[in-house]
C-alpha positions in Angstrom: 0.0 0.0 0.0 2.8 2.4 0.9 4.7 1.5 -2.3 1.5 2.2 -4.4 1.1 5.5 -2.6 4.7 6.5 -3.2 4.4 5.7 -6.9 1.2 7.7 -7.2 2.9 10.7 -5.4 6.0 10.4 -7.7 3.8 10.3 -10.9 1.8 13.2 -9.6 4.9 15.3 -9.0 6.2 14.5 -12.5 2.9 15.5 -14.0 2.9 18.8 -12.1 6.5 19.4 -13.1 5.7 18.6 -16.8 2.6 20.9 -16.6 4.7 23.7 -15.2 7.3 23.3 -17.9 4.6 23.5 -20.6 3.1 26.6 -19.0 6.4 28.3 -18.7 7.9 27.1 -22.0 11.3 26.5 -20.2 12.8 23.1 -19.5 14.8 23.2 -16.2 17.7 20.9 -15.5 16.7 18.8 -12.5 20.2 18.2 -11.3 23.9 17.8 -12.0 26.1 14.7 -12.1 29.5 15.1 -10.6 31.6 13.8 -13.5 35.2 14.2 -14.5 35.5 15.5 -18.0 37.0 17.7 -20.7 35.3 20.3 -22.9 35.8 22.2 -26.1 33.1 24.2 -27.8 32.2 24.0 -31.5 29.5 24.1 -34.1 28.9 20.4 -33.7 29.7 18.6 -30.5 31.0 15.0 -30.3 30.6 13.2 -27.0 33.2 10.8 -25.6 33.3 8.2 -22.9 36.6 6.9 -21.6 37.9 4.7 -18.7 40.2 7.2 -17.1 39.9 5.7 -13.6 40.0 2.1 -12.6 37.8 2.1 -9.5 34.6 3.8 -8.4 33.9 4.3 -4.7 30.2 4.6 -3.9 29.2 6.2 -0.6 27.1 4.3 2.0 23.3 4.6 1.4 21.4 5.7 4.5 18.1 6.1 2.7 17.5 9.2 4.9 19.1 11.8 2.6 20.3 12.2 -0.9 23.5 10.2 -1.2 26.8 11.8 -2.0 28.0 11.3 -5.6 30.5 8.5 -6.2 34.1 9.3 -6.8 36.8 7.6 -8.8 40.2 6.3 -7.8 43.4 4.9 -9.5 44.0 7.2 -12.5 44.9 5.4 -15.7 47.3 7.4 -17.8 47.0 5.1 -20.8 43.3 5.6 -21.0 43.7 9.4 -20.6 45.9 9.2 -23.6 43.0 7.7 -25.5 40.8 10.6 -24.4 43.5 13.1 -25.5 43.7 11.3 -28.9 40.1 12.1 -29.5 40.8 15.8 -28.7 43.8 15.7 -31.0 41.7 14.1 -33.9 39.1 16.9 -33.5 41.8 19.5 -33.5 43.4 18.0 -36.6 40.1 17.9 -38.4 39.3 21.5 -37.6 42.7 22.4 -39.1 42.0 20.4 -42.3 40.5 22.6 -45.0 39.4 19.6 -47.0 37.4 18.0 -44.3 34.3 19.7 -42.9 35.3 23.2 -44.1 33.6 26.1 -42.3 32.4 23.7 -39.5 34.2 23.5 -36.2 33.9 20.3 -34.2 33.9 20.4 -30.4 33.8 17.7 -27.8 32.4 16.8 -24.4 34.5 13.9 -22.9 33.6 12.1 -19.6 35.2 9.5 -17.4 33.1 6.4 -16.8 35.3 5.1 -14.0 34.8 1.5 -15.3 31.3 1.5 -13.7 28.0 1.2 -15.5 26.3 3.7 -13.2 28.8 6.4 -13.8 28.9 5.6 -17.6 25.1 5.8 -17.9 25.1 9.2 -16.0 27.8 10.5 -18.3 25.8 9.3 -21.4 22.7 11.0 -20.0 24.6 14.2 -19.5 25.9 14.1 -23.1 22.5 13.5 -24.8 20.5 15.9 -22.6 23.1 18.6 -22.3 24.3 20.5 -19.3 22.5 23.9 -19.7 20.5 25.0 -16.6 17.4 25.7 -18.7 16.3 25.2 -22.3 13.5 27.1 -24.0 13.6 25.7 -27.5 11.0 23.0 -26.9 10.4 22.7 -30.7 13.8 21.0 -31.0 15.2 23.7 -33.3 19.0 23.4 -33.9 21.4 20.4 -33.4 21.2 18.3 -30.3 23.7 18.7 -27.5 25.9 16.0 -29.1 25.4 14.5 -32.5 27.3 11.3 -31.7 29.3 9.6 -29.0 32.7 8.1 -29.2 32.8 5.1 -26.8 32.0 3.5 -24.4 35.0 1.2 -24.3 33.2 -1.4 -22.1 30.9 -3.9 -23.7 28.4 -3.9 -20.8 28.3 -0.1 -20.8 27.9 0.0 -24.6 25.0 -2.5 -24.4 23.1 -0.4 -21.8 23.8 3.0 -23.4 23.3 1.9 -27.0 19.9 0.4 -26.0 18.8 3.8 -25.0 20.6 5.8 -27.8 19.3 3.4 -30.4 15.7 4.4 -29.6 16.6 7.9 -30.8 19.1 6.7 -33.5 21.9 8.6 -31.8 25.1 7.2 -33.4 27.6 5.6 -31.0 31.1 4.6 -32.3 33.0 2.5 -29.8 36.7 2.0 -30.0 37.1 -0.9 -27.6 33.7 -2.6 -27.0 34.0 -6.1 -28.6 31.0 -8.1 -27.5 29.6 -10.0 -30.4 26.1 -9.3 -29.1 26.5 -5.7 -30.2 26.4 -6.8 -33.9 22.7 -7.3 -33.5 21.3 -4.5 -35.7 17.7 -5.0 -34.4 18.8 -4.3 -30.8 21.5 -1.7 -31.5 20.6 0.0 -34.8 22.9 3.0 -34.3 26.0 1.2 -32.8 29.3 1.1 -34.7 32.8 0.2 -33.7 36.3 0.5 -35.0 37.5 -2.6 -33.2 36.6 -6.1 -34.4 33.9 -8.1 -32.7 34.7 -10.8 -30.2 33.5 -13.3 -32.7 36.6 -12.5 -34.8 38.8 -12.3 -31.7 37.8 -15.7 -30.4 38.4 -17.2 -33.9 41.9 -15.6 -33.9 42.7 -17.0 -30.5 41.4 -20.5 -31.5 43.7 -20.3 -34.5 46.7 -19.8 -32.2 45.6 -22.8 -30.1 45.2 -24.9 -33.2 48.6 -23.8 -34.6 50.4 -25.1 -31.5 48.2 -28.1 -31.0 46.8 -26.9 -27.6 43.6 -28.9 -27.3 43.3 -28.8 -23.5 42.9 -25.3 -22.1 41.6 -23.5 -19.1 39.3 -20.5 -19.5 38.9 -17.4 -17.3 36.4 -14.6 -18.0 35.2 -11.5 -16.4 31.7 -11.2 -14.9 30.4 -8.8 -17.5 28.9 -8.9 -21.0 32.4 -8.8 -22.6 33.6 -11.8 -20.7 30.4 -13.8 -20.7 29.7 -13.5 -24.4 33.4 -14.1 -25.3 33.4 -17.3 -23.2 30.3 -18.6 -24.9 31.8 -18.0 -28.3 35.1 -19.6 -27.2 33.4 -22.8 -26.0 31.7 -23.2 -29.4 34.7 -22.4 -31.5 37.1 -24.6 -29.5 34.8 -27.6 -29.9 34.7 -27.0 -33.7 38.4 -27.5 -34.0 38.5 -30.5 -31.6 39.7 -28.8 -28.4 38.3 -28.9 -24.9 38.0 -26.6 -21.9 39.5 -28.1 -18.8 37.9 -25.5 -16.5 35.8 -22.4 -17.0 35.9 -19.8 -14.1 34.3 -16.4 -13.8 36.4 -13.6 -12.3 34.4 -12.1 -9.4 32.9 -8.7 -9.9 33.6 -7.7 -6.3 37.2 -9.0 -6.2 36.4 -11.3 -3.4 39.7 -12.9 -2.2 38.2 -16.2 -1.3 36.7 -16.6 -4.8 40.0 -15.6 -6.3 41.9 -18.1 -4.2 39.5 -20.8 -5.3 40.1 -19.9 -9.0 43.9 -20.1 -8.4 43.4 -23.5 -6.8 41.5 -24.7 -9.9 44.3 -23.5 -12.2 46.9 -25.4 -10.1 44.9 -28.6 -10.0 44.2 -28.7 -13.7 46.5 -30.5 -16.1 45.9 -27.8 -18.7 49.1 -25.8 -19.3 47.4 -23.1 -21.3 45.0 -20.6 -19.8 42.9 -18.3 -21.9 41.6 -15.1 -20.3 38.8 -12.8 -21.5 38.9 -9.9 -19.1 39.8 -6.3 -18.5 42.6 -5.2 -16.2 40.2 -4.3 -13.4 38.9 -7.9 -13.0 42.3 -9.5 -13.7 44.6 -7.5 -11.4 43.5 -9.2 -8.1 43.9 -12.6 -9.7 47.4 -11.9 -10.9 48.4 -10.7 -7.5 47.2 -14.0 -6.0 49.0 -15.9 -8.8 52.2 -14.2 -7.8 51.5 -14.7 -4.1 51.0 -18.5 -4.5 53.9 -18.8 -7.0 51.9 -20.3 -9.8 54.3 -21.0 -12.6 54.4 -23.2 -15.7 51.3 -21.8 -17.3 51.0 -20.3 -20.8 48.7 -17.4 -20.6 46.6 -16.3 -23.7 45.4 -12.7 -23.3 42.4 -11.2 -25.0 42.8 -7.7 -26.6 41.4 -6.1 -23.4 44.6 -6.7 -21.5 47.1 -8.0 -24.0 49.0 -4.7 -24.0 48.0 -3.4 -20.6 51.1 -1.8 -18.9 49.8 -2.4 -15.4 51.0 -6.1 -15.6 54.4 -5.2 -17.1 56.3 -5.3 -13.7 59.3 -7.2 -12.5 57.2 -8.9 -9.9 54.9 -10.5 -12.5 57.6 -11.4 -15.1 58.2 -15.0 -13.7 54.5 -15.7 -14.0 53.3 -13.7 -17.0 56.4 -13.8 -19.1 55.9 -15.5 -22.5 52.2 -14.6 -22.6 50.7 -14.6 -26.0 47.9 -12.1 -26.7 45.6 -10.8 -29.3 45.9 -7.0 -29.7 44.0 -4.6 -31.8 45.9 -3.2 -34.8 48.8 -0.9 -33.9 48.8 2.4 -35.7 50.8 5.6 -35.9 49.4 9.1 -35.5 51.7 11.9 -36.7 51.7 14.9 -34.4 50.1 13.1 -31.4 53.3 13.0 -29.4 53.8 16.7 -29.5 50.1 17.3 -28.8 50.3 15.2 -25.7 53.2 17.2 -24.4 51.5 20.5 -25.2 48.7 19.8 -22.7 48.2 22.4 -19.9 45.5 22.5 -17.2 43.1 25.5 -16.8 40.6 26.6 -14.2 37.5 25.6 -16.2 35.6 23.1 -14.0 34.4 21.2 -17.1 38.1 20.4 -17.7 38.7 18.9 -14.3 39.9 15.7 -15.9 43.1 17.5 -17.0 43.6 18.8 -13.5 43.3 15.3 -12.0 45.7 14.0 -14.6 48.2 16.8 -13.7 48.0 16.0 -10.0 48.6 12.3 -10.6 51.4 12.9 -13.0 53.4 15.3 -10.8 52.2 14.2 -7.3 50.9 17.7 -6.5 47.5 19.3 -5.8 45.6 22.3 -7.1 43.7 22.4 -3.8 44.9 25.5 -2.0 44.3 23.7 1.3 46.3 20.6 0.2 45.5 17.1 1.2 47.1 14.6 3.5 48.0 11.4 1.7 51.1 9.9 3.2 52.3 13.3 3.9 51.4 16.7 2.6 51.4 17.2 -1.2 53.0 20.1 -2.8 50.9 22.6 -4.8 50.6 22.3 -8.6 51.5 25.4 -10.6 50.3 24.1 -14.0 53.7 24.9 -15.5 55.3 21.6 -14.7 57.2 20.1 -17.7 55.7 17.0 -19.3 58.9 16.5 -21.4 60.7 15.2 -18.3 58.2 12.4 -17.9 58.0 8.9 -19.3 54.7 7.3 -18.7 52.0 5.4 -20.6 50.5 8.7 -21.4 53.4 9.9 -23.5 54.3 6.5 -25.0 53.0 6.5 -28.6 55.0 3.4 -29.7 52.0 1.1 -29.2 49.0 3.1 -30.3 46.1 0.6 -30.3 43.1 1.7 -28.4 44.1 5.3 -29.0 44.4 4.6 -32.7 40.9 3.1 -32.7 39.5 6.2 -31.0 41.3 8.3 -33.6 39.6 6.2 -36.4 36.2 6.6 -34.6 36.4 10.4 -34.7 37.5 10.4 -38.3 34.7 8.1 -39.2 32.2 10.5 -37.8 33.9 13.4 -39.5 33.8 11.7 -42.9 30.1 10.9 -42.3 29.4 14.6 -41.5 31.5 15.6 -44.5 29.5 13.4 -46.9 26.3 14.8 -45.3 27.4 18.4 -46.1 28.2 17.5 -49.7 24.6 16.4 -50.4 22.9 18.2 -53.4 19.4 19.3 -52.7 16.9 17.3 -54.7 19.3 14.3 -54.8 19.4 13.5 -51.1 18.9 10.1 -49.5 15.9 11.1 -47.4 12.2 11.3 -48.2 11.4 13.6 -51.1 15.1 13.4 -52.1 15.9 15.9 -49.4 19.3 16.5 -47.8 20.0 16.9 -44.1 20.3 20.5 -42.8 23.4 21.1 -40.8 21.7 23.7 -38.7 18.9 21.3 -37.7 20.9 18.1 -37.9 19.3 14.9 -36.5 21.4 12.0 -35.2 19.6 9.4 -37.4 20.7 11.3 -40.5 24.3 10.9 -39.3 23.7 7.1 -38.9 22.7 6.9 -42.6 26.0 8.4 -43.7 28.1 6.6 -41.1 27.0 3.2 -42.5 28.6 4.1 -45.8 31.9 5.5 -44.5 34.9 4.4 -46.5 38.3 6.1 -46.1 42.0 5.4 -45.5 43.9 6.7 -42.5 47.3 8.4 -42.8 48.8 5.2 -41.5 47.3 3.3 -44.5 44.5 1.4 -42.8 41.2 1.1 -44.5 38.2 2.1 -42.4 34.6 1.0 -43.3 31.7 -0.8 -41.6 29.8 -3.9 -42.6 26.0 -4.2 -42.4 26.3 -4.9 -38.6 28.5 -1.8 -37.9 31.6 -4.0 -37.4 35.1 -3.0 -38.6 37.4 -5.2 -40.6 39.0 -7.8 -38.5 42.8 -7.6 -38.2 44.9 -8.3 -35.0 48.5 -8.2 -34.0 49.8 -11.3 -32.1 51.7 -10.1 -29.0 54.3 -11.8 -26.9 55.4 -10.6 -23.4 59.2 -10.7 -23.2 61.8 -9.7 -20.6 63.0 -6.2 -20.9 66.4 -4.8 -20.1 65.3 -3.6 -16.7 63.8 -6.9 -15.7 60.2 -6.0 -16.3 58.0 -7.0 -19.3 58.0 -5.5 -22.8 55.4 -6.4 -25.4 56.6 -7.5 -28.8 54.6 -8.1 -32.0 55.3 -11.7 -33.3 52.5 -12.2 -35.8 49.3 -11.1 -37.5 45.8 -12.5 -37.7 44.0 -11.1 -40.8 40.5 -12.4 -41.5 40.7 -10.8 -44.9 43.8 -12.8 -46.0 43.6 -15.8 -48.3 42.9 -19.2 -46.8 45.9 -20.7 -45.1 47.4 -17.2 -44.5 45.0 -15.9 -41.9 47.5 -16.5 -39.1 51.1 -15.5 -39.6 53.6 -16.1 -36.8 57.3 -15.5 -36.5 58.0 -18.3 -34.0 61.7 -17.5 -33.8 60.8 -14.2 -32.0 58.5 -15.8 -29.4 59.8 -16.0 -25.8 58.6 -19.1 -24.0 58.7 -18.9 -20.2 59.7 -22.5 -19.7 62.9 -24.3 -18.8 63.2 -25.9 -22.3 62.4 -22.6 -24.0 59.9 -24.4 -26.2 56.1 -24.2 -26.5 54.3 -26.2 -23.8 52.3 -29.3 -24.6 48.7 -29.0 -23.4 46.6 -32.0 -24.2 44.3 -34.2 -22.0 45.3 -37.3 -23.9 48.1 -37.8 -26.4 47.1 -38.2 -30.0 46.2 -41.6 -31.1 48.6 -42.9 -33.8 47.5 -44.5 -37.0 46.2 -48.0 -36.4 44.2 -46.9 -33.4 41.0 -45.1 -32.7 39.8 -42.8 -29.9 37.6 -44.2 -27.2 36.1 -41.5 -25.0 36.5 -41.7 -21.2 33.3 -41.7 -19.4 32.4 -38.5 -17.6 35.3 -36.5 -19.2 35.4 -34.1 -22.2 35.9 -35.5 -25.7 39.6 -34.5 -25.6 40.2 -37.1 -22.9 40.3 -40.5 -24.4 42.0 -43.9 -24.7 43.7 -45.2 -27.8 42.3 -48.6 -28.8 43.9 -50.6 -31.6 41.8 -51.3 -34.6 40.3 -54.7 -35.0 41.4 -57.3 -37.5 40.5 -56.2 -41.0 40.2 -52.5 -39.9 42.6 -49.6 -40.3 43.0 -46.0 -39.4 45.6 -44.1 -41.4 45.2 -40.7 -39.7 45.9 -39.5 -36.2 43.1 -39.3 -33.7 40.7 -41.3 -35.8 37.2 -41.6 -34.4 36.4 -44.9 -36.0 38.4 -47.5 -37.8 37.6 -48.2 -41.4 36.8 -51.7 -42.6 39.0 -52.9 -45.4 37.3 -54.0 -48.7 36.5 -57.7 -49.2 39.7 -58.7 -50.9 41.9 -56.7 -48.6 43.1 -57.1 -45.0 44.8 -54.8 -42.4 48.6 -55.0 -42.1 50.2 -55.7 -38.7 50.3 -51.9 -37.9 46.6 -51.6 -38.8 47.3 -48.4 -40.8 47.1 -49.9 -44.3 44.8 -52.3 -46.2 46.9 -54.8 -48.1 45.6 -57.6 -50.5 44.6 -60.7 -48.6 46.8 -63.7 -48.7 45.4 -66.0 -51.4 45.6 -69.6 -50.2 45.4 -72.7 -52.3 47.3 -76.0 -52.4 50.3 -75.2 -54.4 53.2 -77.2 -55.8 55.7 -75.1 -53.7 54.5 -75.9 -50.2 55.5 -79.1 -48.4 52.0 -80.6 -48.5 51.7 -80.0 -52.2 55.1 -81.4 -52.8 54.3 -84.6 -50.8 51.0 -85.2 -52.5 52.6 -84.6 -55.9 55.4 -87.0 -55.1 52.9 -89.7 -53.9 50.9 -89.2 -57.1 53.9 -89.7 -59.3 55.1 -92.7 -57.3 51.7 -94.3 -57.8 51.8 -93.5 -61.5 55.3 -95.1 -61.7 54.1 -98.2 -59.8 51.3 -98.6 -62.2 53.6 -98.2 -65.1 56.0 -100.7 -63.5 53.3 -103.3 -63.0 52.2 -102.8 -66.6 55.7 -103.4 -67.8 55.9 -106.5 -65.6 52.5 -107.8 -66.9 53.4 -106.9 -70.5 56.7 -108.8 -70.2 55.0 -111.8 -68.7 51.7 -111.5 -70.6 51.9 -115.2 -71.7 52.1 -116.5 -68.2 49.1 -118.1 -66.5 49.0 -115.5 -63.7 48.6 -112.6 -66.2 46.3 -114.4 -68.5 44.0 -115.6 -65.7 40.6 -113.7 -65.5 41.1 -111.8 -68.8 44.5 -110.0 -68.9 42.8 -107.2 -70.9 40.8 -106.3 -67.8 44.1 -106.2 -65.8 45.7 -103.8 -68.2 42.5 -101.7 -68.3 42.5 -101.6 -64.5 46.1 -100.5 -64.4 45.4 -97.8 -66.9 42.5 -96.5 -64.9 44.6 -96.6 -61.7 47.3 -94.6 -63.5 44.6 -92.0 -64.4 43.4 -91.9 -60.8 47.0 -91.1 -59.7 47.5 -88.5 -62.4 44.1 -86.7 -61.8 45.5 -85.7 -58.4 47.7 -83.2 -60.3 44.6 -81.3 -61.3 43.7 -80.7 -57.7 47.1 -79.0 -57.0 48.0 -75.4 -58.1 46.0 -72.3 -58.5 42.5 -73.1 -59.6 41.7 -72.3 -63.2 38.5 -72.7 -65.0 39.7 -75.7 -67.0 41.3 -77.4 -64.0 38.1 -77.0 -62.0 36.0 -78.5 -64.8 38.4 -81.4 -65.4 39.4 -82.4 -61.9 36.1 -83.9 -60.8 35.2 -85.2 -64.3 38.6 -87.0 -64.7 38.4 -88.2 -61.1 34.8 -89.6 -61.6 35.5 -91.2 -65.0 38.8 -92.7 -63.9 37.3 -94.3 -60.7 34.3 -95.6 -62.5 36.6 -97.2 -65.1 38.6 -98.7 -62.3 35.7 -99.9 -60.2 33.8 -101.2 -63.2 36.9 -103.2 -64.3 37.0 -104.7 -60.8 33.3 -105.4 -60.9 33.7 -107.3 -64.2 36.7 -109.2 -62.9 34.6 -110.3 -59.9 31.8 -111.3 -62.2 34.4 -113.3 -64.3 35.6 -115.1 -61.2 32.0 -116.1 -60.4 31.3 -117.1 -64.0 34.4 -119.3 -64.1 33.4 -121.0 -60.8 29.9 -121.7 -62.2 31.3 -122.9 -65.5 33.4 -125.5 -63.6 30.2 -127.2 -62.5 28.2 -129.3 -64.9 25.0 -127.2 -64.5 26.9 -124.0 -65.3 29.1 -124.9 -68.3 27.4 -122.3 -70.5 28.1 -119.4 -68.0 31.2 -118.2 -69.8 29.5 -118.5 -73.1 27.3 -115.5 -72.2 30.1 -113.6 -70.5 33.0 -113.7 -72.8 35.7 -111.1 -73.6 33.4 -109.0 -75.7 30.7 -108.9 -73.1 33.3 -108.0 -70.4 34.7 -105.2 -72.5 31.2 -103.9 -73.3 30.1 -104.0 -69.7 33.1 -101.8 -68.7 32.5 -99.4 -71.5 28.8 -99.1 -70.7 29.3 -98.5 -67.1 31.9 -95.9 -67.8 29.8 -94.2 -70.5 27.1 -93.6 -68.0 29.5 -91.7 -65.8 30.6 -89.7 -68.8 27.0 -88.7 -69.4 26.6 -87.7 -65.8 29.8 -85.5 -66.0 28.7 -84.0 -69.3 25.3 -83.1 -68.0 26.9 -81.6 -64.8 29.4 -79.5 -66.7 26.9 -78.2 -69.2 24.3 -77.1 -66.5 26.3 -76.0 -63.5 30.0 -76.1 -64.3 32.6 -75.8 -61.4 34.3 -72.5 -61.4 37.2 -70.9 -59.5 35.9 -69.1 -56.4 37.6 -66.8 -53.8 36.2 -68.0 -50.5 36.5 -65.7 -47.4 34.3 -67.6 -45.1 37.0 -69.9 -43.7 39.3 -67.1 -42.6 38.6 -63.3 -42.7 42.3 -62.6 -43.0 42.9 -64.7 -46.2 41.2 -65.8 -49.4 40.9 -69.5 -50.0 41.1 -70.0 -53.8 39.0 -73.1 -54.5 36.8 -74.7 -57.1 33.1 -74.2 -56.4 31.4 -77.4 -57.4 28.6 -75.5 -59.1 25.9 -78.2 -58.5 25.8 -80.2 -55.3 23.4 -82.6 -56.9 25.7 -83.2 -59.9 28.7 -83.9 -57.6 26.6 -86.1 -55.3 25.4 -88.2 -58.3 29.0 -88.6 -59.5 30.1 -89.8 -56.1 27.0 -91.9 -55.6 27.5 -93.7 -58.8 31.1 -94.6 -57.9 29.9 -95.7 -54.5 27.1 -97.9 -56.0 29.6 -99.7 -58.3 32.0 -100.1 -55.4 29.3 -101.5 -53.1 28.1 -104.0 -55.8 31.8 -105.1 -56.4 32.4 -105.5 -52.7 29.2 -107.5 -52.3 29.9 -109.9 -55.2 33.6 -110.3 -54.1 32.5 -110.9 -50.5 30.1 -113.7 -51.7 32.8 -115.3 -53.8 35.4 -115.2 -51.0 34.9 -119.0 -50.2 35.5 -120.3 -53.7 38.3 -122.9 -54.0 41.8 -121.7 -53.7 42.5 -121.8 -57.4 39.9 -119.0 -57.7 41.3 -117.1 -54.8 41.5 -113.7 -56.7 38.0 -113.0 -55.2 39.6 -112.7 -51.8 42.0 -110.0 -53.0 39.2 -108.1 -54.7 37.2 -108.3 -51.5 40.1 -106.9 -49.5 40.8 -104.1 -52.1 37.1 -103.0 -52.1 37.0 -103.1 -48.3 39.9 -100.6 -48.3 38.3 -98.6 -51.1 35.0 -98.3 -49.2 36.6 -97.6 -45.9 38.7 -94.8 -47.3 35.7 -93.1 -49.0 33.4 -93.5 -46.1 36.0 -91.8 -43.9 36.5 -89.2 -46.6 33.0 -87.6 -46.2 33.3 -86.3 -42.6 36.9 -85.4 -43.0 36.2 -83.4 -46.2 33.3 -81.5 -44.6 35.3 -80.5 -41.5 38.5 -79.5 -43.3 38.8 -75.8 -44.1 40.2 -74.3 -47.3 43.1 -76.0 -49.0 43.0 -78.9 -46.5 39.7 -80.0 -47.9 41.4 -80.4 -51.2 44.3 -82.3 -49.5 41.8 -84.7 -47.9 40.2 -85.4 -51.3 43.6 -86.0 -52.8 44.6 -88.3 -49.9 41.4 -90.3 -50.4 42.1 -90.7 -54.1 45.7 -91.7 -53.4 44.8 -94.0 -50.5 42.1 -95.8 -52.4 44.2 -96.1 -55.6 47.2 -97.5 -53.7 44.8 -99.9 -51.9 43.5 -101.2 -55.1 47.0 -101.4 -56.7 48.5 -103.2 -53.8 45.6 -105.5 -52.9 45.0 -106.7 -56.5 48.4 -106.6 -58.1 51.0 -107.1 -55.3 50.2 -110.9 -54.9 50.5 -111.4 -58.7 53.8 -109.5 -58.9 55.0 -111.5 -55.9 54.4 -114.8 -57.8 55.8 -113.5 -61.1 59.0 -112.0 -59.7 59.7 -114.1 -56.6 58.1 -117.4 -57.2 58.0 -118.1 -60.9 57.6 -121.8 -60.2 54.1 -121.1 -59.1 53.3 -119.2 -62.3 52.2 -122.3 -64.1 48.8 -123.5 -65.3 48.9 -126.5 -63.0 49.6 -124.3 -60.0 46.9 -121.9 -61.0 44.3 -124.7 -61.5 45.4 -126.5 -58.3 46.3 -129.6 -60.2 50.0 -129.8 -59.1 48.9 -130.7 -55.6 46.5 -133.2 -56.8 49.1 -135.1 -58.8 51.3 -135.5 -55.8 
């Protein structure tokens, strides 16, 4: 209720005041702000806001009386140089007959004391004026200021530009870098001659990327400048693959406990690189604590707000801040500024009290007649002290950066006003093709021309603004090095130019960089070492992406780059090398003639062939003997020929599979074995027929199973196998096939059978003939001794069937080339079994017991005669 009453009373008072103003026609100034400033009159006035003091002291609020105005402490001579640079630029423009002729510029410059409250009061004083009363309520004539140069702080610029933007009052900052100020909807009349933080952050990330620093700490001030810069930094660091080890905000109130906690975080972190977005005011207490706790071994990366600040260039901070790399705004040269700074003299005008404060701080004196007690009584100031005998940041023009930006800001406004005055009536840019009138100039008209400014400074730098009011992005890379007196000096070691061609944006002279480490080399700041080729990164749970383990790629996978996220699978016919960084052709495996197994099987095949040939020679030489002639010698020779083919067909199974070998190997194998088994079958049938013909009731048995019938039976049985093979090869022919199923690391080169049914019929037919032969031989095993060949046939077929029955599971379970070796072994074993079982006894008689190779012995009559 009381609050509502107070609001009503306040609004009533304002209404009465406004009504009285309307009745009187005079606007009365309600009060004065106690501000430090500089003043020069002119036809058009430019406002200026500068950080001349570091600290602002606010009095205690009793809420019983109007509080005393705040006052500022810790005079900054470098910032005062920036303010004087604005005064110099205006003086230089007024003397230039080619720029704004017949128009004199003036200035009102105020100190913001690095506090938003003071800065806002100063901006209010600039746009409202300082006259006690104002009677021109119809707004005739120019406003108190047509534009403001400043504020250097991003937070201040955001607040002030939000208000000035409503009235389209142009504001050209020389040091506010927050990327948020590029928003034209929120800040339509804001411009700046310093690049946005978006460019600064990218420049700093390029330095981190150049040195491979992927694990960094981040400190930022508790203001818009620090907060927005840190947000942009987090995004850009992640884009290049870096990580932030810690992110700490510097306290606004310089609380020592908070600062100690931040130093503790820096010491505990494994990051060797610390990036700082802050102004000197926030950073000074932290650096004092860093020196107090002796925190060394850190590589500091400075933002442009403190990269060249002389307050840190002391002998005490050299062991800790030496080697700092920083981004600094472009250095410039301003001819005549040095002499102008020395020409400065104080006066008694209260609106120029900033000069008097500077004079007192420069010479340690006081203009106060009563004097003041500060560690002893100060001497009085005469105003005639000689600045030529001083060496301070105020007179140092070797590193003009912020001052150079302030200089460009003033000239940008001057060129905009000059273009405005050059407008031809009827061809103007405003409604009705009208031009602006310099006597009734409106700030929004200046904004129009300021957006199109385009000129080159005396130093050769191009000045223009993009659609967001941002300047061209170019930075110097600074390095803090030991000076001759043991303090710190700042040296330029590179350039970051966003306008340069790709690959040349960052240029560094690494030989000039001072590294504050024992090895005098750049530090190594990574959470985890890079994963070499042949490995992949595996993220550690709960840690940033820069912290990872390196896991070797699996078999058949490679990575040929560092820090690979995933391993790449090799193509089908390729495999990873032992280092897992290259795909090489898979080893092609087949049963070759060069390997021991192939050599052994080939040797066995040739030995078997030779044995067959030897037996044929023996049988041919003794072809007239009873042992050879018994049971049709033609069948014996046919059987030997088929066995020789069985031994030789093995050679088709060895060597790299070709189309013709794949087609022939099983066909030759099938036909050879059918010829062999059918010959044995007919021999068995001959044995049975001979036995039957020896009996009276079977004398005609041999009549119906003579030589022609025997030969025809063998040919008929073999012809059927030939038909089976022909049909198989014509419908689904075996082909060479690269099989990767047995082993992923190698290719098994084999013959695909084409048709399982065709191969099964081929083997089944051989098995059928073998089974019939075995059955008949088994039934004839008890014939009289002189027909004992049936026993040998039984034994040979028993070996044959046993081998091929054992072949099936062995073949199925054997991988790759060993399956071929099993098939070859079965062919050789069965062939040797037949050769030995059938022909060894006969060769034994022929060679070792020729006395038994007679017709009587064969017929069993020799025994009977005895």
